[in-house]
C-alpha positions in Angstrom: -29.9 -27.0 14.9 -30.7 -25.7 18.2 -30.8 -22.4 19.1 -28.4 -23.6 22.3 -25.6 -24.3 20.0 -22.5 -22.2 20.3 -20.7 -21.7 17.4 -17.0 -19.7 17.6 -15.0 -18.3 14.9 -11.3 -17.7 15.6 -9.8 -15.0 13.1 -10.7 -11.3 12.2 -10.3 -11.2 8.3 -12.5 -11.8 5.3 -13.0 -15.1 5.9 -14.2 -14.9 9.3 -16.7 -12.2 8.3 -17.8 -14.5 5.4 -18.3 -17.3 7.6 -20.5 -15.4 10.1 -22.7 -14.2 7.3 -23.0 -17.5 5.9 -24.1 -19.4 9.2 -27.0 -16.5 9.7 -27.9 -16.6 5.7 -28.3 -20.6 6.5 -30.6 -19.8 9.1 -28.4 -21.1 12.3 -29.9 -19.5 15.3 -27.3 -20.2 17.9 -24.8 -18.4 19.2 -22.0 -17.1 17.0 -18.8 -15.4 18.5 -16.2 -13.9 16.5 -12.9 -13.4 17.9 -10.3 -11.5 16.1 -6.7 -10.4 17.2 -6.7 -6.8 15.0 -8.2 -3.9 16.7 -10.2 -3.4 13.2 -13.3 -4.9 12.0 -13.0 -7.9 9.4 -11.5 -6.0 6.2 -10.3 -7.0 2.8 -6.6 -7.3 2.3 -5.7 -6.9 -1.2 -6.2 -3.1 -1.1 -3.7 -2.9 1.5 -1.0 -3.5 -1.5 -3.6 -1.9 -4.2 -6.0 0.7 -4.2 -5.5 1.6 -0.1 -1.7 2.0 -0.7 -2.6 4.2 -3.6 -4.8 6.4 -2.0 -7.7 5.3 -4.1 -9.6 3.7 -1.2 -10.4 4.1 2.4 -10.7 1.2 5.2 -14.6 2.0 5.5 -15.0 1.0 1.6 -13.4 -2.3 2.2 -14.6 -3.4 5.6 -16.5 -6.3 4.8 -19.8 -5.5 7.0 -20.3 -2.4 9.2 -20.7 -3.0 13.0 -24.6 -2.6 12.7 -24.7 -5.7 10.7 -23.1 -7.8 13.5 -25.3 -6.5 15.9 -28.4 -6.9 13.9 -27.5 -10.4 13.5 -26.5 -11.2 17.0 -22.8 -12.0 16.1 -20.9 -11.4 19.3 -17.6 -9.6 18.0 -14.3 -9.6 20.0 -11.7 -7.5 18.6 -8.0 -7.4 19.8 -8.4 -10.9 21.2 -5.8 -13.5 20.5 -6.7 -17.1 21.4 -4.2 -18.8 23.3 -5.6 -22.2 23.9 -7.9 -24.9 21.8 -9.2 -27.9 23.6 -10.8 -30.4 21.1 -11.6 -32.8 23.7 -13.3 -30.2 26.1 -14.4 -28.4 23.4 -13.5 -25.0 24.6 -11.1 -22.2 23.7 -8.7 -20.2 25.8 -8.8 -16.2 26.1 -5.7 -14.2 26.8 -6.9 -13.6 30.7 -7.2 -17.4 31.3 -10.7 -17.5 30.8 -12.3 -20.3 28.5 -15.2 -20.4 26.1 -17.0 -23.2 25.3 -18.3 -24.3 21.5 -20.0 -27.1 19.8 -18.4 -26.4 16.2 -15.5 -24.3 15.4 -13.8 -22.7 12.6 -10.7 -21.5 12.4 -9.6 -18.3 10.0 -6.4 -17.5 12.0 -4.5 -16.2 8.4 -1.0 -16.0 7.7 2.0 -13.7 9.0 4.8 -12.0 7.0 8.1 -13.8 7.0 10.9 -12.2 8.5 14.7 -12.6 7.1 17.1 -13.9 9.6 20.0 -11.4 9.0 21.6 -8.6 11.1 19.4 -5.5 11.1 15.9 -7.4 10.6 14.5 -6.0 13.4 15.5 -2.3 12.9 13.3 0.8 12.9 12.8 1.6 9.0 12.2 -2.0 8.4 8.6 -3.0 7.3 6.3 -6.0 6.3 2.7 -5.6 5.0 0.0 -7.6 6.5 -2.5 -4.9 8.4 -4.1 -1.6 7.6 -1.9 -0.4 10.3 1.2 -1.5 8.0 -0.4 -0.2 4.8 -1.3 3.3 6.4 2.6 3.4 7.5 3.7 2.9 3.9 1.2 5.7 2.7 2.9 8.2 5.3 6.4 6.9 4.2 5.8 7.6 0.5 4.2 11.3 1.2 7.0 12.4 3.5 10.7 11.6 3.6 11.2 8.4 2.0 12.9 9.1 -1.2 14.3 5.4 -1.6 13.0 2.0 -0.3 14.4 -1.4 -0.9 12.2 -4.1 -1.3 13.6 -7.5 -0.6 11.4 -9.9 -2.5 9.6 -9.5 -6.3 6.3 -11.6 -5.7 3.1 -10.2 -5.7 3.3 -7.9 -2.6 6.8 -6.4 -3.2 5.8 -5.9 -6.8 2.4 -3.8 -6.0 4.1 -1.9 -3.5 6.7 -1.1 -6.0 4.0 0.1 -8.1 2.7 2.2 -5.4 6.2 3.5 -4.6 7.1 4.7 -8.0 3.5 6.4 -8.3 4.2 8.4 -5.3 7.9 9.6 -6.7 10.1 7.2 -4.7 13.1 5.5 -6.2 12.5 1.6 -6.0 15.2 -1.3 -5.7 13.8 -4.9 -5.8 16.3 -7.4 -4.6 15.5 -11.1 -5.4 17.1 -14.2 -5.1 15.7 -15.2 -8.1 16.5 -14.5 -12.1 13.1 -12.9 -12.7 10.1 -11.8 -10.4 7.6 -14.4 -9.8 9.6 -17.4 -11.3 8.5 -19.9 -9.5 4.8 -18.9 -9.7 4.7 -18.2 -13.6 8.1 -19.3 -14.9 10.7 -17.2 -17.1 8.5 -16.0 -20.2 5.8 -14.1 -17.9 8.5 -13.4 -15.3 10.1 -11.5 -17.6 6.9 -9.6 -18.7 6.7 -8.3 -15.3 10.6 -7.3 -15.1 10.0 -5.3 -18.4 6.9 -3.5 -17.0 8.8 -2.3 -13.7 12.1 -1.5 -15.6 10.0 0.8 -17.9 8.5 2.7 -15.0 11.8 3.3 -13.1 12.4 0.1 -11.2 15.8 -1.0 -10.4 16.3 -4.9 -9.9 19.0 -7.1 -8.5 18.4 -10.4 -9.3 20.0 -13.6 -8.1 21.1 -11.6 -5.1 21.3 -12.7 -1.4 20.8 -10.0 1.5 23.5 -10.5 3.7 22.4 -7.5 6.3 20.5 -4.8 6.9 22.6 -2.2 7.3 21.9 0.5 9.9 22.9 3.9 11.3 23.0 5.3 14.6 20.4 7.7 15.0 19.4 9.5 18.6 18.9 6.3 20.7 18.6 3.3 18.0 20.2 2.0 14.9 17.9 2.7 11.7 18.0 1.0 8.6 19.4 2.8 5.9 19.7 -0.1 3.1 20.8 -3.4 2.5 24.5 -5.0 2.1 24.1 -8.2 -0.5 26.2 -11.2 -0.6 28.4 -10.1 -3.2 29.6 -7.0 -1.0 27.6 -4.5 -2.7 25.5 -2.1 -0.7 22.0 -0.1 -1.8 21.2 3.0 0.6 17.8 3.3 1.3 15.2 5.4 3.9 13.0 2.3 4.5 13.5 -1.3 3.6 10.1 -3.4 3.1 10.7 -7.1 3.5 8.4 -9.1 1.1 9.4 -12.7 1.2 6.1 -14.5 1.4 4.1 -15.3 4.6 3.7 -18.5 7.1 0.4 -19.9 8.0 -0.5 -19.4 11.6 -1.5 -22.7 12.6 0.4 -22.8 16.0 -3.0 -23.0 17.6 -4.5 -25.9 15.5 -0.8 -27.6 16.1 -0.8 -27.2 19.8 -4.3 -28.9 20.1 -3.2 -31.7 18.0 -5.1 -31.4 14.9 -3.2 -32.6 11.7 -1.1 -29.7 10.2 1.6 -29.9 7.4 2.2 -26.2 5.8 -1.6 -25.2 7.1 -3.9 -27.3 8.9 -4.9 -30.3 6.5 -8.7 -30.3 5.9 -10.7 -32.2 3.0 -13.2 -31.4 0.6 -15.8 -30.4 3.0 -13.1 -28.3 4.8 -13.3 -30.1 8.0 -10.2 -30.6 9.9 -8.8 -34.0 11.5 -11.5 -32.9 14.3 -14.9 -33.3 12.8 -16.3 -30.4 14.8 -13.7 -28.0 13.6 -13.4 -26.3 9.9 -10.5 -24.1 8.7 -11.0 -21.7 6.3 -8.6 -19.1 4.4 -5.0 -18.9 4.3 -4.3 -21.9 6.7 -6.5 -24.1 5.1 -4.4 -27.0 3.3 -7.4 -28.8 1.2 -7.7 -31.9 -0.5 -9.2 -30.5 -3.5 -11.6 -32.5 -5.6 -10.7 -31.0 -9.1 -7.1 -30.5 -8.7 -6.5 -34.0 -7.0 -4.1 -33.0 -4.6 -3.8 -31.2 -1.7 -3.6 -27.4 -1.9 -2.8 -24.4 0.4 -3.8 -20.9 -1.5 -2.9 -18.0 0.2 -5.5 -15.8 -2.0 -8.6 -13.4 -1.3 -11.0 -15.8 -3.3 -10.3 -18.6 -1.0 -11.0 -16.6 2.0 -14.3 -14.9 0.3 -15.8 -18.3 -1.2 -14.9 -20.9 1.0 -16.9 -20.0 4.3 -20.1 -20.8 2.5 -18.7 -24.4 2.1 -17.2 -24.5 5.6 -20.6 -22.9 7.4 -22.7 -25.8 5.6 -20.1 -28.0 7.2 -20.3 -26.7 10.6 -24.5 -27.4 10.2 -24.3 -30.9 9.1 -25.1 -30.4 5.4 -23.5 -31.4 2.4 -21.0 -29.2 0.6 -17.8 -29.4 -1.2 -15.4 -26.6 -2.0 -14.4 -27.1 -5.4 -13.6 -23.8 -6.9 -10.4 -23.4 -8.6 -7.6 -21.2 -7.3 -7.9 -17.2 -8.7 -6.2 -14.3 -7.8 -5.4 -10.8 -9.4 -3.1 -8.3 -9.3 -3.0 -4.3 -10.8 0.0 -2.8 -11.4 0.6 0.7 -13.2 -1.4 0.0 -16.4 -1.6 -3.6 -16.2 -4.4 -5.6 -14.9 -4.2 -9.4 -14.7 -6.3 -12.3 -13.6 -4.9 -15.8 -12.9 -7.1 -18.9 -12.8 -6.4 -22.4 -12.0 -3.1 -24.1 -10.5 -0.1 -25.2 -12.8 2.5 -27.2 -10.4 6.1 -26.8 -12.2 6.5 -30.5 -12.4 3.3 -30.9 -14.4 3.4 -28.0 -16.8 5.1 -29.1 -20.1 4.2 -26.0 -22.5 3.4 -22.6 -21.9 1.1 -21.0 -24.9 0.5 -17.3 -25.3 -2.5 -15.5 -26.9 -2.0 -12.0 -27.9 0.7 -9.5 -27.6 3.2 -9.4 -24.5 5.1 -6.6 -26.0 1.7 -4.4 -25.5 0.8 -6.6 -22.5 -2.5 -7.4 -24.0 -2.6 -11.3 -23.9 -3.6 -14.5 -22.4 -1.3 -17.2 -21.4 -2.0 -21.0 -20.6 -0.2 -23.4 -18.9 -0.3 -27.1 -20.5 0.6 -30.5 -19.3 2.3 -33.0 -21.5 -1.2 -33.9 -22.9 -2.1 -30.7 -23.7 -4.6 -30.0 -21.5 -5.2 -26.6 -19.5 -3.8 -26.5 -16.1 -4.1 -22.7 -16.0 -4.9 -19.6 -17.4 -3.9 -15.4 -16.9 -5.7 -12.8 -18.8 -3.5 -9.9 -19.1 -5.4 -6.5 -19.9 -7.7 -8.9 -21.8 -11.2 -9.1 -20.0 -14.2 -11.4 -20.0 -12.6 -14.2 -20.5 -12.2 -16.1 -17.1 -15.3 -18.2 -17.2 -13.9 -19.6 -21.0 -10.6 -20.2 -19.1 -12.5 -22.1 -16.4 -14.1 -24.3 -19.0 -10.9 -25.6 -20.6 -9.5 -26.6 -17.2 -12.8 -28.2 -16.1 -13.3 -29.8 -19.5 -9.9 -31.8 -18.8 -9.7 -32.0 -22.6 -6.6 -31.7 -24.8 -6.4 -28.6 -26.8 -4.8 -27.9 -30.0 -1.9 -25.5 -29.1 -1.8 -23.7 -32.1 -5.4 -23.0 -32.0 -5.2 -21.8 -28.7 -2.7 -19.5 -29.5 -4.8 -17.9 -32.5 -6.5 -14.7 -31.0 -9.1 -15.1 -34.0 -10.2 -18.2 -32.7 -13.0 -18.6 -30.2 -11.9 -19.7 -26.7 
């Protein structure tokens, strides 16, 4: 690689920072520019709904690398800057002042944006989402001060983690969810019930099978401030604040407008290259053709942002590399710690096997296909088994479900 080459990274999160690290670790001596929309240096996002929200970890502790690292490694960091255009033919990006920046190779790590609700009152004060450090700090302040009741719309991972933090702060929590259980589409009814029982045991009120008709408001000094939600059945839930946690959408507008192939994400191959061979994509936006899962998959989890950049950097440098790691994510809620490995599509999962005691919340769950091959595994308050779960998935061999359920048998 020529020292005159110019590599540009668009994005300011974990994936962008790890990509800059990977390029320098692979001895790329050309210019590296990282352009992030946030004012903060790249940081991990899981603590925003976990340790930081619980007051256990401050931003410097989960900032990926300090400012000095970028200076020492000659990475040009431009914060608070949103790229407004991309021209693959000219190999330039456009900046907010309409100036252009040329590149030889480009990486897109633009992340995702929380979804909002198309209902009256959705944009009122006291309605929140969680994506940035500022969002998390706002919730911390709310929980510490006047907020005594919060309604959380959505019983996914973010909604449940925020509920746990709110309850720890003494805030009354009501979760409104369209499905019949939390995490139903991800974990199925048996495991969804485990999380429902966990939160109920900690004082959370659930409203399942519920549709939000409006976020209600009351007149303040000059603005109508949210004070609860109204459901489609006509019932209302009063609150001092409302958190909308109904998922996120990938930020693919830049790629789509530039003519790159997109479909619920930026389409990338096994090497994380987009439809333009000089552009890669990582993290939340990367809809990858996965070589192990043999399907296209987009995963909004920390592990992808952490691990994909090494492969993307190799691809940018013209080296052979394939991203074949299994999806992985984790959560911590109250006294429950969980890790999930693999991918179990609802149309492929034929059987769920539980090993351990769900009542005590110490167990491992496996999702099997019709041939009794392990698709995914989730360990709850049982540790040091993730590697064994990976081996069962990657082997592709059928298992004996009864033996799998036997906690005395070796995995």
